[in-house]
C-alpha positions as CSV (number, residue, x, y, z in Angstrom):
1,M,-6.9,-88.6,-22.6
2,A,-8.1,-91.5,-20.3
3,A,-11.8,-92.2,-19.9
4,G,-11.4,-91.9,-16.2
5,G,-10.8,-88.3,-16.5
6,G,-7.1,-88.3,-15.6
7,A,-4.7,-85.6,-16.6
8,P,-3.8,-85.4,-20.4
9,E,-1.0,-87.6,-21.4
10,P,2.3,-85.9,-22.1
11,R,2.4,-86.9,-25.8
12,V,-1.0,-85.2,-26.3
13,L,0.3,-82.0,-24.6
14,V,3.4,-82.0,-26.8
15,C,1.3,-82.2,-29.9
16,L,-1.0,-79.5,-28.5
17,G,2.0,-77.3,-27.8
18,A,3.3,-77.7,-31.4
19,L,-0.1,-76.8,-32.8
20,L,-0.5,-73.8,-30.5
21,A,2.9,-72.5,-31.4
22,G,1.9,-72.4,-35.0
23,W,-1.3,-70.5,-34.2
24,V,0.6,-68.0,-32.1
25,A,3.0,-67.4,-34.9
26,V,0.1,-66.8,-37.3
27,G,-1.4,-64.2,-34.8
28,L,-5.0,-65.1,-35.5
29,E,-6.0,-65.3,-31.9
30,P,-8.4,-62.8,-30.4
31,V,-7.0,-60.4,-27.8
32,V,-8.6,-59.8,-24.4
33,I,-7.4,-57.0,-22.2
34,G,-7.6,-57.2,-18.5
35,E,-6.4,-55.0,-15.7
36,V,-4.4,-55.9,-12.6
37,H,-6.7,-56.7,-9.6
38,E,-9.6,-56.9,-11.9
39,N,-11.6,-60.0,-13.3
40,V,-11.6,-61.2,-16.8
41,T,-13.5,-63.8,-18.9
42,L,-12.0,-65.7,-21.8
43,H,-14.5,-67.2,-24.3
44,C,-14.0,-70.5,-25.9
45,G,-14.7,-69.7,-29.5
46,N,-17.8,-67.9,-30.8
47,I,-20.1,-70.9,-30.8
48,S,-23.7,-70.9,-29.7
49,G,-25.7,-74.0,-28.7
50,P,-24.7,-77.1,-26.6
51,R,-21.0,-77.4,-25.8
52,G,-18.9,-80.4,-25.4
53,L,-16.0,-81.2,-23.1
54,V,-14.0,-78.0,-22.6
55,T,-10.5,-77.9,-21.3
56,W,-8.3,-74.7,-20.8
57,Y,-4.6,-74.5,-21.1
58,R,-2.0,-71.8,-20.6
59,N,0.6,-71.7,-23.3
60,D,4.0,-71.1,-21.7
61,S,7.1,-73.0,-22.8
62,E,4.7,-75.9,-22.7
63,P,1.0,-76.2,-22.2
64,V,-0.2,-75.9,-18.6
65,F,-3.6,-77.3,-17.6
66,L,-5.9,-74.7,-15.9
67,L,-9.4,-75.9,-15.9
68,S,-11.8,-78.5,-17.5
69,S,-15.6,-78.9,-17.7
70,N,-15.0,-82.4,-16.4
71,S,-16.0,-82.0,-12.8
72,S,-13.6,-84.8,-11.7
73,L,-10.6,-82.5,-12.7
74,P,-10.1,-79.7,-10.2
75,P,-8.9,-76.2,-11.4
76,A,-5.3,-75.4,-11.2
77,E,-6.1,-72.4,-9.0
78,P,-9.3,-71.3,-7.2
79,R,-9.2,-68.1,-9.2
80,F,-10.2,-70.1,-12.3
81,S,-13.7,-71.1,-13.0
82,L,-16.0,-71.9,-16.0
83,V,-18.8,-69.6,-17.1
84,D,-21.5,-70.9,-19.3
85,A,-19.8,-74.3,-19.3
86,S,-17.1,-73.0,-21.7
87,S,-15.6,-69.7,-20.8
88,L,-12.6,-69.3,-18.5
89,H,-13.2,-66.7,-15.7
90,I,-10.1,-65.4,-13.9
91,K,-10.4,-63.4,-10.7
92,S,-7.9,-60.8,-9.4
93,L,-5.7,-60.6,-12.4
94,G,-2.0,-60.2,-12.0
95,L,0.8,-59.3,-14.4
96,G,1.8,-62.9,-14.5
97,D,-1.5,-63.9,-16.0
98,E,-0.7,-62.2,-19.3
99,G,-0.1,-64.7,-22.2
100,N,-1.7,-67.1,-24.7
101,Y,-4.6,-69.3,-23.6
102,T,-6.1,-72.3,-25.5
103,C,-9.5,-73.8,-25.3
104,Q,-10.0,-77.4,-26.4
105,E,-13.6,-78.5,-27.1
106,I,-14.5,-82.2,-27.8
107,L,-18.0,-82.4,-29.4
108,N,-18.2,-84.9,-32.3
109,V,-14.9,-83.4,-33.3
110,T,-12.1,-81.7,-31.4
111,Q,-11.7,-77.9,-31.8
112,W,-9.0,-75.6,-30.6
113,F,-9.6,-71.9,-29.9
114,Q,-6.7,-69.5,-29.1
115,V,-7.1,-66.4,-26.9
116,W,-4.4,-63.8,-26.2
117,L,-4.7,-62.1,-22.7
118,Q,-3.0,-58.8,-22.1
119,V,-2.9,-57.4,-18.6
120,A,-2.6,-53.6,-18.1
121,S,-1.6,-51.8,-15.0
122,G,-1.9,-48.2,-14.0
123,P,-1.3,-45.4,-14.4
124,Y,-0.8,-45.0,-10.7
125,Q,0.8,-42.3,-8.5
126,I,1.2,-39.7,-11.2
127,E,3.5,-37.0,-10.2
128,A,4.2,-33.6,-11.8
129,H,7.4,-31.8,-11.0
130,I,7.8,-28.1,-11.7
131,A,11.1,-26.5,-10.8
132,A,9.9,-23.0,-10.1
133,T,11.3,-20.1,-8.1
134,G,9.5,-20.9,-4.8
135,T,6.5,-22.2,-3.0
136,L,3.9,-20.3,-1.1
137,P,2.7,-21.5,2.4
138,N,-0.4,-23.0,0.8
139,G,1.7,-25.1,-1.6
140,T,1.2,-22.9,-4.7
141,L,4.2,-22.6,-6.9
142,Y,5.5,-19.3,-8.3
143,A,8.1,-18.2,-10.7
144,A,9.8,-14.9,-11.3
145,R,9.2,-13.2,-14.6
146,G,12.0,-13.9,-17.0
147,S,13.2,-17.1,-15.2
148,R,13.5,-20.6,-16.5
149,V,11.0,-23.3,-15.3
150,D,11.5,-27.1,-15.9
151,F,8.5,-29.4,-16.1
152,S,8.4,-33.2,-15.8
153,C,5.8,-35.9,-15.2
154,N,6.1,-39.5,-14.0
155,S,3.6,-42.4,-13.5
156,S,3.8,-46.1,-12.8
157,S,2.0,-47.9,-15.6
158,R,2.2,-51.0,-17.8
159,P,2.7,-50.5,-20.6
160,P,4.5,-47.1,-20.2
161,P,1.9,-44.4,-20.5
162,M,1.7,-41.6,-23.0
163,V,2.3,-38.3,-21.2
164,E,0.7,-35.1,-22.4
165,W,1.0,-31.5,-20.9
166,W,-1.9,-29.1,-21.0
167,F,-2.0,-25.4,-20.1
168,Q,-5.0,-23.3,-19.2
169,A,-4.7,-19.6,-18.5
170,L,-7.2,-17.6,-16.5
171,N,-10.5,-17.3,-18.2
172,S,-9.4,-19.2,-21.3
173,S,-9.6,-22.7,-22.8
174,S,-7.0,-25.4,-22.3
175,E,-4.2,-25.9,-24.9
176,S,-1.9,-28.8,-25.3
177,F,1.9,-28.6,-25.3
178,G,2.0,-31.9,-27.2
179,H,2.4,-35.5,-26.2
180,N,5.3,-38.0,-26.3
181,L,5.7,-41.6,-25.4
182,T,9.4,-41.3,-24.5
183,V,10.0,-37.7,-23.4
184,N,7.9,-36.5,-20.5
185,S,9.7,-33.3,-19.6
186,F,10.2,-29.8,-21.1
187,S,11.4,-26.3,-20.1
188,L,10.1,-22.8,-20.5
189,L,13.0,-20.4,-20.7
190,L,11.5,-17.0,-20.2
191,M,8.5,-17.0,-18.0
192,S,6.0,-14.1,-18.6
193,P,2.7,-13.2,-17.0
194,N,0.7,-14.7,-19.9
195,L,2.1,-18.1,-18.9
196,Q,0.5,-17.9,-15.5
197,G,-2.2,-20.5,-15.0
198,N,-2.9,-24.2,-14.5
199,Y,-0.5,-26.8,-15.8
200,T,-1.9,-30.4,-16.2
201,C,0.0,-33.6,-16.7
202,L,-2.1,-36.4,-18.3
203,A,-0.9,-40.0,-18.3
204,L,-2.8,-42.4,-20.6
205,N,-2.5,-46.2,-20.6
206,L,-2.9,-47.0,-24.2
207,L,-3.8,-50.6,-23.5
208,S,-6.6,-50.0,-21.0
209,K,-7.4,-46.5,-22.0
210,R,-7.3,-45.5,-18.4
211,H,-5.8,-42.1,-17.6
212,R,-4.8,-40.1,-14.7
213,K,-4.0,-36.4,-14.5
214,V,-2.7,-33.9,-12.0
215,T,-3.0,-30.2,-12.2
216,T,-0.6,-27.7,-10.6
217,E,-1.1,-23.9,-10.4
218,L,1.9,-21.8,-11.3
219,L,2.0,-18.1,-10.6
220,V,4.3,-15.6,-12.3
221,Y,5.5,-12.8,-10.0
222,Y,7.4,-9.6,-10.8
223,P,8.3,-6.6,-8.7
224,P,7.2,-3.0,-9.5
225,P,9.3,-1.3,-12.2
226,S,9.5,2.1,-10.4
227,A,10.5,3.5,-7.0
228,P,7.9,3.6,-4.2
229,Q,6.1,6.8,-3.4
230,C,5.0,7.9,0.0
231,W,3.1,11.0,1.4
232,A,1.4,12.3,4.5
233,Q,-2.0,13.9,4.8
234,M,-4.5,14.8,7.5
235,A,-7.1,12.2,8.0
236,S,-10.6,13.4,7.1
237,G,-12.9,13.8,10.1
238,S,-10.2,13.3,12.7
239,F,-7.1,15.0,14.2
240,M,-4.7,12.2,13.0
241,L,-2.0,12.0,10.4
242,Q,-2.3,9.4,7.7
243,L,0.9,8.0,6.2
244,T,0.5,6.4,2.8
245,C,3.0,4.4,0.8
246,R,2.5,3.0,-2.7
247,W,4.6,0.8,-4.9
248,D,2.5,0.0,-7.9
249,G,3.1,-2.1,-11.0
250,G,4.1,-5.4,-9.4
251,Y,2.5,-8.7,-8.7
252,P,1.6,-9.6,-6.1
253,D,1.3,-6.5,-3.8
254,P,4.4,-5.8,-1.8
255,D,4.8,-5.5,2.0
256,F,5.1,-2.1,3.6
257,L,7.0,-1.2,6.8
258,W,6.8,2.3,8.3
259,I,9.6,3.3,10.7
260,E,10.7,6.5,12.4
261,E,13.9,8.2,11.3
262,P,16.3,8.2,13.0
263,G,16.1,5.4,15.5
264,G,14.3,2.8,13.4
265,V,11.3,2.5,15.7
266,I,8.6,0.5,13.9
267,V,5.4,2.4,13.3
268,G,3.5,-0.3,11.5
269,K,3.6,-3.1,8.9
270,S,0.9,-4.0,6.5
271,K,0.0,-4.9,2.9
272,L,-1.9,-1.6,2.4
273,G,1.0,0.8,3.3
274,V,-1.3,3.0,5.4
275,E,-0.6,4.0,9.0
276,M,-2.5,6.4,11.3
277,L,-0.5,8.6,13.8
278,S,-1.8,10.7,16.6
279,E,-0.7,14.2,17.3
280,S,1.4,13.0,20.2
281,Q,3.6,11.0,17.8
282,L,4.4,14.0,15.7
283,S,6.8,17.0,15.9
284,D,8.1,19.6,13.6
285,G,10.9,18.2,11.3
286,K,10.2,14.5,12.2
287,K,10.9,11.9,9.5
288,F,9.1,8.7,8.6
289,K,10.5,6.1,6.3
290,C,8.5,3.5,4.3
291,V,10.5,0.3,3.5
292,T,8.9,-1.9,0.8
293,S,9.7,-5.5,0.0
294,H,8.6,-7.9,-2.7
295,I,8.6,-11.7,-2.8
296,V,10.8,-11.8,-5.9
297,G,13.1,-9.0,-4.9
298,P,15.1,-7.0,-5.0
299,E,16.5,-8.3,-1.8
300,S,17.4,-4.9,-0.4
301,G,13.9,-3.6,-1.2
302,A,13.1,0.0,-1.8
303,S,12.2,3.0,0.4
304,C,11.0,6.6,0.5
305,V,10.9,9.2,3.3
306,V,8.4,11.9,4.3
307,Q,9.3,14.8,6.7
308,I,6.6,16.6,8.7
309,R,6.9,20.4,8.7
310,G,4.9,23.2,10.4
311,P,3.5,26.1,8.5
312,S,4.9,29.7,8.0
313,L,2.7,32.6,7.1
314,L,3.2,35.8,5.0
315,S,0.7,38.6,4.6
316,E,0.3,42.4,4.3
317,P,-0.1,43.8,7.8
318,M,-2.5,46.7,6.7
319,K,-5.1,47.1,4.0
320,T,-7.4,50.0,3.2
321,C,-10.9,50.0,1.7
322,F,-13.2,52.8,0.8
323,V,-16.8,52.7,1.9
324,G,-18.8,50.8,-0.6
325,G,-15.7,49.4,-2.4
326,N,-14.1,46.0,-2.4
327,V,-10.8,44.8,-0.9
328,T,-8.8,41.6,-1.0
329,L,-6.8,40.2,1.8
330,T,-4.0,37.7,0.9
331,C,-2.4,35.0,3.0
332,Q,0.5,32.8,1.9
333,V,1.4,29.6,3.7
334,S,4.8,28.0,3.1
335,G,6.8,25.1,4.4
336,A,3.8,23.2,5.7
337,Y,3.8,19.4,5.2
338,P,1.3,18.0,5.0
339,P,-0.5,21.1,3.7
340,A,-2.1,23.1,6.4
341,K,-5.8,24.0,6.6
342,I,-6.2,27.8,6.1
343,L,-9.0,29.7,7.9
344,W,-10.0,33.3,8.0
345,L,-11.3,34.7,11.3
346,R,-12.5,38.0,12.9
347,N,-11.1,38.6,16.4
348,L,-14.1,40.7,17.5
349,T,-15.2,38.0,19.9
350,Q,-13.6,35.3,22.0
351,P,-13.3,32.7,20.7
352,E,-12.7,34.1,17.3
353,V,-15.4,33.6,14.7
354,V,-14.5,31.8,11.5
355,I,-15.6,33.7,8.4
356,Q,-17.8,31.7,6.1
357,P,-18.2,32.4,2.4
358,S,-21.2,34.6,1.8
359,S,-22.5,37.3,-0.6
360,R,-20.1,39.8,1.0
361,H,-17.2,37.5,1.8
362,L,-15.6,35.5,-1.0
363,I,-12.8,33.0,0.0
364,T,-10.6,31.4,-2.6
365,Q,-7.6,29.1,-2.2
366,D,-5.0,28.1,-4.7
367,G,-2.6,25.6,-3.2
368,Q,-1.4,27.1,0.0
369,N,-2.4,30.7,-1.0
370,S,-5.7,32.0,0.3
371,T,-7.6,35.2,-0.4
372,L,-10.5,36.9,1.4
373,T,-12.4,39.4,-0.7
374,I,-14.8,41.8,1.1
375,H,-17.5,43.4,-1.0
376,N,-19.3,46.7,-0.3
377,C,-17.0,47.7,2.6
378,S,-18.7,49.2,5.7
379,Q,-16.8,51.1,8.4
380,D,-19.0,49.7,11.1
381,L,-19.1,46.1,10.0
382,D,-15.7,45.5,8.3
383,E,-13.1,47.8,9.9
384,G,-10.7,46.0,12.3
385,Y,-8.4,43.0,12.6
386,Y,-8.6,39.9,10.5
387,V,-6.8,36.7,11.3
388,C,-5.4,34.2,8.8
389,R,-4.8,30.9,10.6
390,A,-2.9,27.8,9.3
391,D,-3.9,24.7,11.2
392,S,-1.4,21.7,11.2
393,L,-1.0,18.7,13.5
394,V,2.5,20.0,14.3
395,G,1.6,23.6,14.9
396,V,-0.8,26.4,14.4
397,R,0.3,29.8,13.0
398,E,-1.7,33.0,12.8
399,V,-1.1,36.5,11.2
400,E,-3.2,39.6,11.8
401,I,-4.2,42.1,9.1
402,W,-5.7,45.5,10.0
403,L,-8.4,46.7,7.6
404,S,-9.1,50.4,7.6
405,V,-12.3,51.6,6.0
406,K,-12.4,55.3,4.8
407,E,-14.8,57.6,3.1
408,P,-14.2,58.1,-0.7
409,V,-11.8,60.9,-1.6
410,N,-13.1,63.9,-3.8
411,I,-10.6,63.9,-6.6
412,G,-12.0,67.0,-8.2
413,G,-11.7,68.9,-5.0
414,I,-8.1,67.8,-4.5
415,V,-7.2,68.9,-8.0
416,G,-8.9,72.2,-7.5
417,T,-7.1,72.8,-4.3
418,I,-3.7,72.0,-5.8
419,V,-4.4,74.3,-8.8
420,S,-5.5,77.1,-6.4
421,L,-2.3,76.7,-4.3
422,L,-0.2,76.8,-7.4
423,L,-1.9,80.0,-8.6
424,L,-1.5,81.6,-5.1
425,G,2.2,80.7,-5.0
426,L,2.7,82.2,-8.5
427,A,0.9,85.4,-7.4
428,V,3.1,85.7,-4.3
429,I,6.3,85.2,-6.3
430,S,5.2,87.7,-8.9
431,G,4.5,90.3,-6.3
432,L,7.9,89.8,-4.7
433,L,9.5,90.2,-8.1
434,L,7.6,93.4,-8.8
435,Y,8.4,94.7,-5.4
436,Y,12.1,94.1,-5.5
437,S,12.7,94.7,-9.3
438,P,12.9,98.0,-11.3
439,V,9.8,99.2,-13.0
440,F,9.9,98.8,-16.7
441,C,7.4,98.8,-19.4
442,W,7.6,97.5,-22.8
443,K,5.6,98.9,-25.6
444,V,5.5,97.1,-28.9
445,G,4.3,98.7,-32.0
446,N,3.8,96.9,-35.2
447,T,3.1,98.9,-38.3
448,F,2.7,97.6,-41.7
449,R,3.5,100.1,-44.4
450,G,3.2,99.6,-48.1
451,Q,2.3,96.6,-50.0
452,N,5.8,95.0,-49.5
453,M,4.8,93.9,-45.9
454,D,8.1,95.3,-44.4
455,D,8.2,94.5,-40.6
456,V,9.2,97.4,-38.2
457,M,9.6,96.9,-34.5
458,V,10.4,99.9,-32.3
459,L,11.3,99.9,-28.7
460,V,10.5,103.4,-27.2
461,D,11.6,104.8,-23.9
462,S,8.7,106.4,-22.1
463,E,9.5,109.9,-20.9
464,E,7.1,109.4,-18.1
465,E,8.9,106.3,-16.9
466,E,12.3,108.1,-17.0
467,K,10.9,111.0,-15.0
468,E,9.4,108.6,-12.4
469,E,12.8,106.9,-12.2
470,E,14.6,110.2,-11.7
471,D,12.1,111.2,-9.0
472,A,12.5,107.9,-7.3
473,A,16.3,108.3,-7.3
474,V,16.0,111.8,-5.7
475,E,13.7,110.5,-3.0
476,E,16.1,107.7,-2.2
477,E,19.0,110.2,-1.8
478,E,16.9,112.3,0.5
479,E,16.0,109.2,2.6
480,A,19.6,108.2,2.7
481,H,20.6,111.6,4.2
482,E,17.8,111.2,6.8
483,R,19.0,107.7,7.8
484,E,22.6,108.3,8.4
485,E,23.0,105.5,10.8
486,L,21.3,102.9,8.6
487,P,23.2,101.0,5.9
488,K,23.4,102.8,2.7
489,E,21.0,101.4,0.1
490,I,22.4,100.8,-3.3
491,P,20.1,102.4,-5.9
492,K,18.8,100.1,-8.4
493,Q,20.3,100.2,-11.8
494,D,18.5,102.5,-14.2
495,H,17.7,101.0,-17.5
496,I,18.4,103.1,-20.5
497,H,16.5,102.0,-23.5
498,R,17.7,103.0,-26.9
499,V,15.9,102.7,-30.2
500,T,16.9,99.7,-32.2
501,A,15.3,99.2,-35.5
502,L,15.2,96.1,-37.6
503,V,14.3,97.4,-41.0
504,N,13.9,94.9,-43.8
505,G,15.8,92.2,-41.9
506,N,19.1,94.3,-41.5
507,I,21.0,92.1,-39.0
508,E,24.1,94.4,-38.9
509,Q,22.1,97.4,-37.8
510,M,20.5,95.2,-35.1
511,G,23.9,94.1,-33.9
512,N,25.2,97.7,-33.7
513,G,22.2,98.7,-31.6
514,F,22.8,95.9,-29.1
515,Q,26.5,96.9,-28.8
516,D,25.6,100.6,-28.1
517,L,23.2,99.5,-25.5
518,Q,25.8,97.3,-23.7
519,D,28.4,100.2,-23.7
520,D,25.9,102.7,-22.3
521,S,25.0,100.2,-19.5
522,S,28.6,99.7,-18.6
523,E,29.2,103.5,-18.3
524,E,26.1,104.0,-16.2
525,Q,27.2,101.2,-13.8
526,S,30.6,102.9,-13.4
527,D,29.0,106.2,-12.5
528,I,26.8,104.6,-9.9
529,V,29.7,102.9,-8.3
530,Q,31.6,106.2,-8.1
531,E,28.6,107.8,-6.6
532,E,28.4,105.1,-3.9
533,D,32.1,105.7,-3.0
534,R,31.5,109.4,-2.4
535,P,30.8,110.3,1.3
536,V,27.3,111.2,2.0
């Protein structure tokens, strides 16, 4: 090198290049890492104390002069400067600055120091791609349950970054899906609700240790598993009908659309599925349809229908209660939808008074059946018409029930009267039989003779009775002669009683006695008929 401070001669650089090549091959040089657009300082050895003449070279195919402590030698670029009279300071690093650098120091002896500079870049513009089912208006991604989702992540970096995916479910810690230097994509084949959460792609520059990450929220949606349900009810505190539609079990909540059937007139659309209708919008038999839809299907949606019906009433028209007793009035409502409100009223005044539960009035309701029980019936207070009313937005129905309150019936007196009438009737019938029938008398004698206890029953004709019968026959003949113009009266048949003995159980003798009695009766009847045929 010339004393005047000129540029190093070529032969010196050639020798320097050969020497540096050997050092590079050995790989003993320290490594300094810098980043693009940043500044870096390369130190000339690890020597403290006064320094000699320092010159910096860049080792490419051949050494390139960069900077010297000799002030007469300007730096190769303004970006190069000396720090502490020995270290090379490079501003605004670029990727082209990466390589081997050599520091030559001449102080008593000449020393060479090798430095390897690596320039890192990035990661910049990290992008995560999730191939999901769809995107919400706010940019949030969602996937349908059971679908496949592909994940990939890209970033510009030098050297290429290490990519790592992390997953964090709601209210849980993060977990890694693993990292890879060559593969930065993966797929989830069957998405499920437990895979809903935040997915983070992390890109790490292994040289500079700088990293960047991007987090994407992924929701997992699924429709309800069952059919929707809808119903109608009267709104509390108002004369309006509330239509309610529910389709539970899905995520997120579905959309509800109420329309009139037929015609398709839109009643309302909301996320709650509840609509309020005034009485003017209702009529008996009118139908309303709830059409539901979900963000992940089915495309045709699902629906249910409600039909508004007026009430019908059924009750007993009349009831009876005894004074001091209890009575129950029953009212059955059918066909009403939504269920009607049942009231009990007395129509003693205008407007009719609604009966309220009290110690004398007990009102119970089971579904659409209502009962009114009246305790301690009073003719003055309780007798009259009662009204069962069914109130509905599509009609009001009423039915009247007449309650009659009577004095208690004397059961003992009724029974006594019936018995007296029966006895009186029996007496009359007996008198008629005695008046129109022959007079007869039975005498029964039972004698017990001997110690063998033989039974003897004797039927004896009374001479007095026979005489009375003969006198009666004579009187009848005389009366017949006196009443010639009147119809002839047939004399009553005389009964001839014979003695029949049943001695010691002799059945044959008893039979003979009956036969003789029948023969005599037949002969007597023939004589009477012949007597009637004779002119009087």
